[in-house]
Backbone as CSV, one residue per row, in Angstrom:
resi,resn,N_x,N_y,N_z,CA_x,CA_y,CA_z,C_x,C_y,C_z
1,MET,-92.441,4.890,-147.728,-91.258,4.922,-146.845,-90.188,5.760,-147.562
2,ARG,-90.375,7.092,-147.425,-89.602,8.058,-148.111,-88.096,8.078,-147.750
3,LEU,-87.785,7.687,-146.575,-86.428,7.691,-146.133,-85.850,6.267,-145.887
4,GLU,-86.447,5.263,-146.488,-85.905,3.914,-146.396,-84.458,3.825,-146.665
5,GLY,-83.676,3.111,-145.803,-82.203,2.946,-146.093,-81.322,4.067,-145.732
6,LYS,-81.908,5.193,-145.183,-81.203,6.426,-144.739,-80.964,6.329,-143.205
7,SER,-79.912,7.022,-142.736,-79.623,7.194,-141.272,-79.702,8.728,-141.045
8,ALA,-80.220,9.011,-139.804,-80.316,10.433,-139.425,-79.878,10.576,-138.031
9,VAL,-79.388,11.906,-137.812,-79.022,12.304,-136.453,-79.843,13.488,-136.219
10,VAL,-80.622,13.427,-135.119,-81.578,14.541,-134.687,-81.171,15.061,-133.341
11,THR,-80.612,16.277,-133.278,-80.191,16.813,-131.939,-81.374,17.365,-131.172
12,GLY,-81.284,17.316,-129.873,-82.357,17.902,-129.025,-83.698,16.966,-129.284
13,SER,-83.547,15.757,-129.237,-84.600,14.956,-129.757,-85.381,14.079,-128.763
14,ALA,-84.952,14.409,-127.410,-85.576,13.658,-126.307,-86.962,14.197,-126.098
15,ALA,-87.315,15.361,-126.610,-88.716,15.811,-126.368,-88.976,16.844,-127.463
16,GLY,-90.199,17.377,-127.387,-90.651,18.409,-128.274,-90.563,18.302,-129.732
17,ILE,-90.100,19.367,-130.382,-90.014,19.408,-131.881,-89.022,18.264,-132.352
18,GLY,-87.881,18.194,-131.722,-86.950,17.160,-132.117,-87.480,15.751,-132.118
19,LYS,-88.141,15.467,-131.007,-88.707,14.074,-130.924,-89.757,13.805,-132.030
20,ALA,-90.645,14.752,-132.229,-91.655,14.636,-133.205,-90.988,14.414,-134.633
21,ILE,-89.943,15.130,-134.919,-89.247,14.934,-136.287,-88.514,13.663,-136.290
22,ALA,-87.847,13.217,-135.277,-87.274,11.912,-135.220,-88.246,10.880,-135.402
23,GLU,-89.463,11.009,-134.719,-90.528,9.959,-134.967,-90.992,9.946,-136.519
24,ALA,-91.109,11.040,-137.124,-91.455,11.068,-138.505,-90.369,10.491,-139.427
25,PHE,-89.075,10.741,-139.147,-88.089,10.079,-139.949,-88.203,8.520,-139.826
26,ALA,-88.313,8.159,-138.576,-88.415,6.701,-138.333,-89.591,5.984,-138.972
27,ARG,-90.736,6.642,-138.982,-91.920,6.168,-139.725,-91.654,5.972,-141.155
28,GLU,-90.827,6.866,-141.734,-90.524,6.825,-143.134,-89.323,6.006,-143.464
29,GLY,-88.882,5.125,-142.491,-87.933,4.148,-142.668,-86.477,4.403,-142.308
30,ALA,-86.168,5.650,-141.784,-84.850,5.969,-141.447,-84.468,5.368,-140.132
31,ARG,-83.268,5.011,-139.978,-82.585,4.764,-138.772,-82.198,6.052,-138.059
32,VAL,-82.567,6.235,-136.820,-82.436,7.560,-136.168,-81.590,7.527,-134.967
33,ALA,-80.602,8.463,-134.902,-79.817,8.686,-133.696,-80.455,9.832,-132.864
34,ILE,-81.043,9.351,-131.589,-81.656,10.267,-130.666,-80.608,10.948,-129.857
35,ALA,-80.252,12.204,-130.274,-79.113,12.894,-129.678,-79.559,14.017,-128.679
36,ASP,-79.158,13.903,-127.490,-79.607,14.864,-126.414,-78.629,14.968,-125.340
37,VAL,-78.685,16.106,-124.648,-78.008,16.241,-123.459,-78.576,15.500,-122.342
38,ASN,-79.890,15.180,-122.403,-80.581,14.398,-121.491,-80.546,12.869,-122.042
39,LEU,-79.508,12.076,-121.482,-79.415,10.724,-122.014,-80.533,9.885,-121.651
40,GLN,-81.153,10.064,-120.394,-82.216,9.308,-120.102,-83.452,9.387,-121.017
41,GLY,-83.632,10.693,-121.223,-84.792,11.069,-122.218,-84.593,10.395,-123.512
42,ALA,-83.349,10.447,-123.979,-82.930,9.882,-125.318,-83.163,8.387,-125.248
43,GLU,-82.751,7.729,-124.161,-82.938,6.319,-124.051,-84.416,5.950,-123.989
44,ALA,-85.288,6.772,-123.362,-86.626,6.495,-123.318,-87.292,6.555,-124.689
45,VAL,-86.973,7.513,-125.432,-87.436,7.783,-126.813,-87.014,6.544,-127.660
46,ALA,-85.705,6.165,-127.598,-85.192,5.020,-128.328,-86.043,3.815,-128.082
47,ARG,-86.367,3.549,-126.766,-87.101,2.294,-126.391,-88.482,2.350,-126.995
48,GLU,-89.111,3.520,-127.119,-90.422,3.753,-127.867,-90.279,3.320,-129.324
49,PHE,-89.199,3.770,-130.000,-88.857,3.420,-131.360,-88.763,1.921,-131.474
50,GLN,-88.023,1.433,-130.696,-87.578,-0.060,-130.759,-88.779,-0.927,-130.510
51,SER,-89.714,-0.473,-129.702,-91.009,-1.188,-129.452,-91.804,-1.275,-130.728
52,ARG,-91.593,-0.353,-131.575,-92.338,-0.453,-132.899,-91.428,-0.958,-134.001
53,LYS,-90.410,-1.671,-133.592,-89.428,-2.222,-134.576,-88.768,-1.236,-135.378
54,GLU,-88.510,0.015,-134.896,-87.853,1.144,-135.661,-86.448,1.248,-135.071
55,ALA,-85.399,1.341,-135.985,-84.041,1.395,-135.529,-83.755,2.855,-134.920
56,ALA,-83.219,2.740,-133.613,-82.955,3.980,-132.959,-81.727,3.782,-132.160
57,LEU,-80.962,4.840,-132.023,-79.670,4.862,-131.168,-79.723,6.031,-130.317
58,PRO,-79.802,5.767,-128.965,-79.774,6.956,-128.050,-78.391,7.443,-127.798
59,LEU,-78.186,8.714,-127.769,-76.804,9.370,-127.721,-76.800,10.457,-126.721
60,LEU,-75.788,10.440,-125.820,-75.505,11.779,-124.983,-74.743,12.622,-125.910
61,MET,-75.291,13.823,-126.175,-74.528,14.858,-127.011,-74.882,16.212,-126.381
62,ASP,-73.742,16.892,-126.027,-73.812,18.363,-125.701,-73.325,19.010,-126.972
63,VAL,-74.197,19.616,-127.668,-73.879,20.155,-129.009,-72.814,21.349,-128.866
64,SER,-72.724,21.928,-127.687,-71.731,23.060,-127.449,-70.438,22.572,-127.118
65,SER,-70.197,21.213,-127.058,-68.929,20.658,-126.752,-68.344,19.872,-128.034
66,GLU,-67.136,20.398,-128.495,-66.516,19.680,-129.671,-66.294,18.227,-129.333
67,LYS,-65.817,17.946,-128.151,-65.454,16.541,-127.835,-66.695,15.653,-127.742
68,SER,-67.776,16.173,-127.218,-69.052,15.544,-127.072,-69.595,15.189,-128.549
69,VAL,-69.633,16.151,-129.281,-70.208,16.000,-130.703,-69.334,14.949,-131.485
70,GLU,-67.982,15.088,-131.422,-67.239,14.176,-132.214,-67.418,12.752,-131.667
71,SER,-67.419,12.545,-130.346,-67.603,11.238,-129.812,-68.999,10.656,-130.181
72,ALA,-70.003,11.408,-130.127,-71.337,10.974,-130.466,-71.378,10.531,-132.012
73,PHE,-70.853,11.332,-132.865,-70.902,10.995,-134.304,-70.026,9.731,-134.616
74,GLU,-68.974,9.480,-133.898,-68.246,8.303,-134.052,-69.107,7.090,-133.809
75,SER,-69.962,7.284,-132.740,-70.765,6.160,-132.286,-71.863,5.966,-133.396
76,VAL,-72.394,7.034,-133.995,-73.406,6.795,-135.103,-72.800,6.053,-136.189
77,ILE,-71.608,6.539,-136.565,-70.903,6.010,-137.818,-70.667,4.514,-137.584
78,LYS,-70.212,4.160,-136.343,-70.006,2.767,-135.968,-71.310,1.935,-136.017
79,GLU,-72.272,2.454,-135.539,-73.580,1.752,-135.499,-74.342,1.700,-136.915
80,PHE,-74.422,2.840,-137.615,-75.197,2.906,-138.834,-74.302,2.911,-140.093
81,GLY,-72.931,3.058,-139.946,-72.119,3.023,-141.217,-71.938,4.401,-141.811
82,SER,-72.859,5.170,-141.897,-72.785,6.541,-142.408,-73.943,7.373,-141.947
83,ILE,-73.869,8.644,-142.347,-75.009,9.580,-142.029,-75.503,10.303,-143.181
84,ASP,-76.829,10.179,-143.316,-77.374,10.752,-144.537,-78.218,12.013,-144.164
85,ILE,-78.714,12.169,-142.971,-79.492,13.297,-142.670,-79.003,13.865,-141.307
86,LEU,-78.824,15.145,-141.191,-78.667,15.858,-139.894,-79.687,16.853,-139.765
87,LEU,-80.433,16.707,-138.649,-81.356,17.848,-138.134,-80.717,18.588,-136.935
88,SER,-80.214,19.687,-137.102,-79.666,20.562,-135.971,-80.769,21.319,-135.307
89,ASN,-81.256,20.772,-134.186,-82.494,21.269,-133.665,-82.239,21.674,-132.152
90,ALA,-81.219,21.320,-131.509,-81.072,21.553,-130.057,-81.092,23.048,-129.878
91,GLY,-81.845,23.487,-128.820,-81.823,24.976,-128.595,-82.460,25.223,-127.225
92,ILE,-82.273,26.479,-126.737,-82.784,26.943,-125.527,-83.271,28.402,-125.796
93,GLN,-83.962,29.000,-124.739,-84.352,30.323,-124.720,-84.027,31.004,-123.342
94,ILE,-83.453,32.166,-123.415,-83.298,33.013,-122.192,-83.595,34.430,-122.703
95,ILE,-84.476,35.081,-121.946,-84.821,36.363,-122.330,-84.542,37.468,-121.283
96,HIS,-83.831,38.470,-121.740,-83.570,39.683,-120.948,-83.576,40.908,-121.861
97,PRO,-83.843,42.059,-121.354,-83.495,43.319,-122.154,-81.966,43.333,-122.392
98,ILE,-81.545,44.001,-123.469,-80.168,43.948,-123.796,-79.310,44.569,-122.722
99,VAL,-79.758,45.627,-122.152,-78.999,46.378,-121.086,-78.807,45.433,-119.768
100,ASP,-79.649,44.445,-119.557,-79.588,43.555,-118.467,-79.175,42.148,-118.788
101,PHE,-78.716,41.926,-120.076,-78.446,40.558,-120.525,-77.081,40.098,-119.941
102,PRO,-77.102,39.052,-119.049,-75.785,38.579,-118.582,-74.993,38.014,-119.715
103,PHE,-73.678,38.306,-119.748,-72.833,37.715,-120.855,-72.825,36.226,-120.813
104,ALA,-72.925,35.577,-119.665,-72.921,34.180,-119.542,-74.136,33.614,-120.262
105,ASP,-75.272,34.218,-120.031,-76.455,33.719,-120.774,-76.283,33.931,-122.279
106,TRP,-75.853,35.129,-122.645,-75.558,35.274,-124.090,-74.719,34.191,-124.741
107,GLN,-73.591,33.882,-123.994,-72.745,32.859,-124.469,-73.290,31.530,-124.498
108,LYS,-74.276,31.187,-123.636,-74.932,29.918,-123.620,-75.849,29.605,-124.792
109,ILE,-76.569,30.768,-125.115,-77.474,30.543,-126.229,-76.740,30.480,-127.526
110,ILE,-75.613,31.327,-127.638,-74.866,31.298,-129.010,-74.164,29.852,-129.053
111,ALA,-73.672,29.436,-127.970,-72.945,28.137,-127.978,-73.810,27.014,-128.357
112,ILE,-75.125,26.906,-127.894,-75.956,25.851,-128.190,-76.554,25.993,-129.593
113,HIS,-77.029,27.129,-129.996,-77.654,27.319,-131.233,-76.716,27.485,-132.387
114,LEU,-75.639,28.195,-132.257,-74.731,28.438,-133.389,-73.579,27.494,-133.421
115,HIS,-72.801,27.520,-132.238,-71.626,26.674,-132.238,-72.027,25.216,-132.373
116,GLY,-73.257,24.841,-131.805,-73.829,23.453,-131.897,-74.131,23.182,-133.311
117,ALA,-74.660,24.006,-134.131,-74.987,23.824,-135.498,-73.740,23.630,-136.305
118,PHE,-72.733,24.478,-136.043,-71.447,24.284,-136.772,-70.780,22.927,-136.367
119,LEU,-70.580,22.598,-135.177,-69.989,21.343,-134.824,-70.652,20.051,-135.392
120,THR,-71.942,20.067,-135.338,-72.631,18.966,-135.824,-72.616,18.936,-137.349
121,THR,-72.693,20.105,-137.998,-72.650,20.246,-139.444,-71.188,19.674,-139.878
122,ARG,-70.165,20.149,-139.232,-68.903,19.676,-139.668,-68.690,18.139,-139.552
123,ALA,-69.130,17.637,-138.470,-69.056,16.168,-138.296,-69.952,15.396,-139.406
124,ALA,-71.088,15.915,-139.635,-72.014,15.274,-140.569,-71.415,15.335,-142.037
125,MET,-70.990,16.572,-142.348,-70.447,16.740,-143.734,-69.090,15.798,-143.893
126,ARG,-68.287,15.629,-142.931,-67.273,14.780,-143.104,-67.677,13.399,-143.401
127,SER,-68.604,12.886,-142.701,-69.200,11.582,-142.966,-69.845,11.524,-144.393
128,MET,-70.591,12.461,-144.713,-71.245,12.439,-145.924,-70.375,12.504,-147.129
129,ILE,-69.215,13.189,-147.047,-68.231,13.331,-148.013,-67.448,12.056,-148.168
130,ALA,-67.153,11.455,-147.016,-66.435,10.186,-147.002,-67.159,9.014,-147.566
131,SER,-68.525,9.041,-147.387,-69.399,7.888,-147.854,-69.632,8.022,-149.384
132,GLY,-69.498,9.314,-149.975,-69.730,9.524,-151.386,-71.169,9.452,-151.754
133,ARG,-72.104,9.534,-150.658,-73.579,9.440,-150.891,-74.258,10.793,-150.861
134,GLY,-73.472,11.763,-150.409,-74.168,13.057,-150.249,-75.072,13.053,-149.043
135,GLY,-75.955,13.983,-148.928,-76.794,14.018,-147.818,-77.649,15.285,-147.686
136,CYS,-78.314,15.466,-146.601,-79.157,16.547,-146.295,-78.980,17.128,-144.847
137,ILE,-78.688,18.322,-144.761,-78.519,19.046,-143.447,-79.647,20.044,-143.298
138,LEU,-80.357,19.936,-142.135,-81.504,20.748,-141.802,-81.194,21.482,-140.572
139,TYR,-81.583,22.730,-140.512,-81.438,23.527,-139.348,-82.891,23.977,-138.848
140,MET,-82.983,23.953,-137.582,-84.303,24.527,-136.969,-83.957,26.010,-136.720
141,GLY,-84.491,26.791,-137.737,-84.428,28.240,-137.515,-85.765,28.763,-136.793
142,SER,-86.187,29.741,-137.194,-87.337,30.418,-136.536,-87.891,31.570,-137.364
143,ALA,-89.045,32.020,-137.101,-89.450,33.350,-137.623,-88.363,34.376,-137.150
144,HIS,-87.827,34.138,-136.071,-86.822,35.122,-135.553,-85.486,34.936,-136.324
145,SER,-85.344,34.102,-137.384,-84.228,34.258,-138.243,-84.299,35.302,-139.151
146,PHE,-85.482,36.074,-139.239,-85.605,37.137,-140.178,-86.388,38.398,-139.445
147,ILE,-86.993,38.183,-138.396,-87.555,39.326,-137.717,-87.080,39.293,-136.165
148,ALA,-87.111,40.489,-135.580,-86.654,40.626,-134.109,-87.900,40.634,-133.240
149,ALA,-87.558,40.575,-132.021,-88.506,40.777,-130.897,-87.765,41.252,-129.651
150,PRO,-88.447,42.159,-128.867,-87.756,42.656,-127.599,-87.358,41.488,-126.676
151,ASN,-86.236,41.683,-126.059,-85.844,40.860,-124.923,-85.326,39.451,-125.429
152,LYS,-85.083,39.330,-126.730,-84.656,38.069,-127.266,-83.315,38.204,-128.068
153,SER,-82.506,39.223,-127.759,-81.433,39.544,-128.729,-80.448,38.411,-128.995
154,ALA,-80.130,37.579,-127.975,-79.152,36.480,-128.292,-79.802,35.454,-129.217
155,TYR,-81.120,35.088,-128.886,-81.748,34.059,-129.678,-81.945,34.554,-131.253
156,VAL,-82.347,35.907,-131.362,-82.499,36.436,-132.556,-81.171,36.447,-133.318
157,ALA,-80.149,36.825,-132.730,-78.815,36.946,-133.440,-78.486,35.515,-133.800
158,ALA,-78.649,34.518,-133.022,-78.182,33.105,-133.283,-79.108,32.602,-134.382
159,LYS,-80.371,32.809,-134.480,-81.187,32.331,-135.546,-80.967,33.076,-136.789
160,HIS,-80.663,34.251,-136.718,-80.187,34.979,-138.027,-78.939,34.480,-138.621
161,ALA,-78.023,34.033,-137.779,-76.784,33.522,-138.122,-76.920,32.163,-138.899
162,LEU,-77.985,31.419,-138.385,-78.204,30.069,-138.959,-78.633,30.177,-140.456
163,ALA,-79.261,31.361,-140.787,-79.642,31.503,-142.098,-78.396,31.563,-143.038
164,GLY,-77.275,32.245,-142.552,-76.115,32.361,-143.188,-75.437,31.080,-143.326
165,LEU,-75.392,30.369,-142.246,-74.696,28.980,-142.255,-75.437,28.119,-143.167
166,THR,-76.706,28.155,-143.271,-77.443,27.262,-144.226,-76.955,27.588,-145.731
167,ARG,-76.922,28.829,-146.044,-76.432,29.186,-147.425,-75.048,28.900,-147.596
168,SER,-74.224,28.925,-146.690,-72.824,28.638,-146.859,-72.579,27.039,-147.040
169,VAL,-73.274,26.191,-146.275,-73.273,24.869,-146.370,-73.869,24.465,-147.792
170,ALA,-74.866,25.070,-148.232,-75.459,24.806,-149.582,-74.471,25.002,-150.653
171,LYS,-73.720,26.016,-150.523,-72.695,26.442,-151.488,-71.471,25.349,-151.482
172,GLU,-70.936,25.158,-150.310,-69.861,24.289,-150.185,-70.198,22.789,-150.413
173,GLY,-71.436,22.465,-150.032,-71.816,21.084,-150.054,-72.201,20.589,-151.416
174,ALA,-72.575,21.461,-152.316,-73.215,21.099,-153.622,-72.384,20.105,-154.439
175,LYS,-71.024,20.376,-154.296,-70.152,19.489,-155.225,-70.137,17.976,-154.583
176,HIS,-70.554,17.885,-153.347,-70.596,16.504,-152.712,-72.062,16.020,-152.652
177,GLN,-72.984,16.657,-153.396,-74.434,16.325,-153.306,-74.960,16.468,-151.936
178,ILE,-74.511,17.394,-151.138,-75.081,17.788,-149.855,-76.026,18.991,-149.990
179,ARG,-77.212,18.732,-149.538,-78.177,19.907,-149.542,-78.331,20.432,-148.161
180,ALA,-78.634,21.732,-148.041,-78.847,22.341,-146.699,-80.016,23.292,-146.759
181,ASN,-80.911,23.212,-145.806,-82.131,24.015,-145.695,-82.487,24.301,-144.261
182,MET,-83.256,25.377,-144.108,-83.535,25.809,-142.723,-85.110,25.815,-142.624
183,ILE,-85.585,25.160,-141.529,-87.018,25.182,-141.319,-87.296,26.318,-140.293
184,CYS,-88.185,27.259,-140.564,-88.491,28.388,-139.702,-89.867,28.381,-139.150
185,PRO,-90.065,27.853,-137.956,-91.367,27.751,-137.318,-91.800,29.142,-136.816
186,GLY,-93.092,29.374,-136.713,-93.607,30.468,-135.824,-93.616,29.841,-134.384
187,PHE,-94.510,30.322,-133.659,-94.545,29.798,-132.163,-95.263,28.439,-132.129
188,VAL,-94.487,27.495,-131.583,-95.000,26.190,-131.293,-95.152,25.942,-129.852
189,ARG,-96.400,25.461,-129.495,-96.650,25.433,-128.024,-95.880,24.226,-127.332
190,THR,-94.592,24.340,-127.275,-93.720,23.380,-126.560,-93.515,23.972,-125.141
191,ALA,-92.726,23.136,-124.345,-92.349,23.506,-123.016,-91.503,24.812,-123.053
192,LEU,-90.787,25.041,-124.098,-89.913,26.191,-124.237,-90.790,27.420,-124.372
193,VAL,-91.794,27.331,-125.106,-92.716,28.471,-125.365,-93.577,28.708,-124.142
194,GLU,-94.089,27.587,-123.526,-94.924,27.602,-122.280,-94.203,28.598,-121.231
195,LYS,-92.834,28.216,-121.157,-92.072,29.022,-120.148,-92.005,30.468,-120.416
196,GLN,-91.956,30.864,-121.762,-91.920,32.251,-122.168,-93.155,32.969,-121.806
197,ILE,-94.305,32.390,-121.688,-95.541,33.085,-121.605,-95.567,33.970,-120.399
198,PRO,-95.450,33.491,-119.172,-95.429,34.172,-117.997,-94.210,35.186,-117.858
199,GLU,-93.062,34.779,-118.450,-91.864,35.649,-118.449,-92.081,36.886,-119.279
200,GLN,-92.735,36.829,-120.440,-93.052,37.856,-121.388,-94.193,38.738,-120.676
201,ALA,-95.180,38.087,-120.044,-96.237,38.879,-119.401,-95.659,39.825,-118.309
202,GLN,-94.716,39.295,-117.618,-94.109,40.052,-116.483,-93.306,41.217,-117.078
203,GLN,-92.404,40.931,-118.075,-91.565,41.931,-118.658,-92.229,43.027,-119.528
204,LEU,-93.415,42.641,-120.063,-94.049,43.548,-120.952,-95.172,44.227,-120.230
205,GLY,-95.560,43.684,-119.013,-96.664,44.306,-118.162,-98.044,44.035,-118.725
206,ILE,-98.249,42.853,-119.389,-99.615,42.496,-119.861,-99.992,41.204,-119.331
207,THR,-101.169,40.641,-119.617,-101.649,39.373,-119.165,-101.008,38.267,-120.018
208,GLU,-101.063,37.067,-119.540,-100.618,35.974,-120.329,-101.442,35.760,-121.645
209,GLU,-102.730,35.893,-121.430,-103.663,35.778,-122.588,-103.263,36.735,-123.591
210,GLU,-102.862,37.999,-123.270,-102.406,39.021,-124.319,-101.131,38.593,-124.870
211,VAL,-100.239,38.037,-124.118,-98.927,37.536,-124.717,-99.320,36.505,-125.814
212,VAL,-100.137,35.584,-125.550,-100.471,34.506,-126.582,-101.225,35.252,-127.778
213,LYS,-102.183,35.909,-127.684,-102.937,36.446,-128.609,-102.261,37.615,-129.470
214,ASN,-101.693,38.471,-128.799,-101.004,39.610,-129.406,-99.608,39.510,-129.747
215,VAL,-98.772,38.974,-128.831,-97.333,38.916,-129.145,-96.964,37.626,-129.920
216,MET,-97.524,36.535,-129.479,-97.123,35.259,-130.162,-97.862,35.046,-131.518
217,LEU,-99.218,35.345,-131.419,-100.050,34.890,-132.614,-100.634,36.079,-133.344
218,GLY,-100.317,37.333,-132.878,-100.989,38.404,-133.454,-100.575,38.623,-135.016
219,ALA,-99.525,38.105,-135.442,-99.012,38.303,-136.877,-99.453,37.180,-137.720
220,THR,-100.089,36.100,-137.145,-100.389,34.932,-138.021,-101.689,35.262,-138.719
221,VAL,-102.031,34.519,-139.672,-103.230,34.684,-140.551,-104.468,34.111,-139.876
222,ASP,-104.224,33.239,-138.874,-105.448,32.558,-138.351,-105.376,32.454,-136.808
223,GLY,-104.424,33.001,-136.143,-104.384,32.979,-134.750,-104.016,31.632,-134.158
224,GLU,-103.331,30.863,-134.886,-103.039,29.456,-134.521,-101.468,29.223,-134.346
225,PHE,-101.225,28.368,-133.347,-99.826,27.987,-133.115,-99.409,27.070,-134.218
226,THR,-98.083,26.964,-134.609,-97.640,25.920,-135.472,-97.561,24.657,-134.728
227,SER,-97.882,23.597,-135.387,-97.825,22.263,-134.674,-96.573,21.563,-134.910
228,VAL,-96.220,20.585,-134.010,-95.012,19.829,-134.282,-95.164,18.940,-135.460
229,LEU,-96.407,18.512,-135.707,-96.667,17.638,-136.888,-96.450,18.443,-138.261
230,ASP,-96.776,19.825,-138.190,-96.464,20.615,-139.364,-94.994,20.479,-139.664
231,LEU,-94.228,20.784,-138.575,-92.656,20.756,-138.714,-92.130,19.476,-139.114
232,ALA,-92.742,18.357,-138.659,-92.198,17.026,-138.989,-92.553,16.703,-140.422
233,GLU,-93.585,17.089,-140.970,-93.901,16.794,-142.292,-93.031,17.616,-143.220
234,THR,-92.668,18.930,-142.877,-91.748,19.711,-143.633,-90.374,19.060,-143.525
235,ALA,-89.921,18.563,-142.444,-88.625,18.045,-142.349,-88.482,16.735,-143.262
236,VAL,-89.559,15.917,-143.212,-89.482,14.702,-144.100,-89.484,15.139,-145.636
237,PHE,-90.317,16.139,-145.920,-90.229,16.513,-147.310,-88.861,16.987,-147.740
238,LEU,-88.228,17.849,-146.927,-86.877,18.293,-147.310,-85.862,17.317,-147.246
239,ALA,-85.881,16.307,-146.369,-84.955,15.305,-146.170,-85.003,14.364,-147.390
240,ALA,-86.243,14.152,-147.941,-86.559,13.237,-149.109,-86.304,13.924,-150.362
241,PHE,-86.189,15.138,-150.382,-86.137,15.895,-151.612,-85.018,15.278,-152.570
242,PRO,-85.181,14.996,-153.916,-84.270,14.195,-154.565,-83.119,15.049,-155.282
243,SER,-83.072,16.218,-155.178,-82.140,16.982,-156.000,-81.575,18.267,-155.302
244,LEU,-80.558,18.866,-155.939,-80.017,20.092,-155.417,-80.868,21.360,-155.904
245,ALA,-82.061,21.037,-156.464,-82.906,22.216,-156.865,-83.408,22.916,-155.530
246,LEU,-83.461,22.268,-154.494,-84.009,22.792,-153.298,-82.860,22.753,-152.232
247,THR,-82.041,23.850,-152.159,-80.952,23.959,-151.244,-80.671,25.436,-150.952
248,GLY,-80.188,25.626,-149.766,-79.915,27.015,-149.354,-81.034,27.883,-149.057
249,GLN,-82.287,27.208,-148.774,-83.550,27.864,-148.634,-84.017,27.933,-147.097
250,SER,-84.879,28.870,-146.918,-85.427,28.995,-145.516,-86.939,28.843,-145.745
251,ILE,-87.544,27.769,-145.090,-88.998,27.466,-145.261,-89.723,27.892,-144.092
252,ASN,-90.597,28.913,-144.257,-91.385,29.360,-143.117,-92.556,28.550,-142.868
253,VAL,-92.727,27.900,-141.728,-93.882,27.164,-141.387,-94.541,27.868,-140.151
254,SER,-95.291,28.891,-140.399,-95.658,29.771,-139.189,-96.959,30.384,-139.314
255,HIS,-97.984,29.693,-140.082,-99.322,30.360,-140.328,-99.232,31.864,-140.753
256,GLY,-98.269,32.053,-141.541,-98.106,33.384,-142.113,-97.528,34.507,-141.087
257,HIS,-96.953,33.918,-140.014,-96.327,34.963,-139.053,-95.269,35.730,-139.752
258,PHE,-94.563,35.106,-140.696,-93.523,35.853,-141.375,-93.537,35.326,-142.824
259,MET,-93.617,36.221,-143.840,-93.598,35.885,-145.197,-92.495,36.646,-145.922
260,HIS,-91.743,35.851,-146.890,-90.863,36.521,-147.625,-90.681,35.710,-148.982
């Protein structure tokens, strides 16, 4: 039980990667706030946890809204007393060529990925500092935190920015025993990625099979998707790490899609 006695907030955890990591945190003994813009989904996940005698709190949270984030964190603190772990995971994907990218779509991606990371970080750090216990802040980056791809300019820009935020939080948080690291998956076959396959095929003029084999997995060492279990194990390892020796880092979990 590597996280026994800890409390965690996981954004975007009603499904996909966020849910898998929230489940892993709970298995390791953490009390977990299931934060999502889809409250019904969050409540369903929380019921799953509670059926296994795991502590879970469903929360409505729009990470792009300062008011929503602050209200949700107040609920977590009231329920759990303090916050030890934040996983900033909520995200979306919208693809367009730059010359055709609607500004509203650009703003939506930046608001959820970057503004959401900042707002949840600020709220978590305030709680961690007040408790005097320190904590761990994790960001869901991407291989696109370091490499680019056509038609994904807003997503690439936001994920690059998260690398800088991770390092800034590591520097500022150290004196309060707060660690910050970023997990960078390659392609994970979630609903978000499934949606991209036909979109990329249409935009690039190739088959869906070619999108998967060449665009998504062509740079990996084994032609395999990253699994949500790979990411969950990485998140638990980072959340449980005992010292500031591992902070400000970007951990690539991508079957060698990107190496640095």
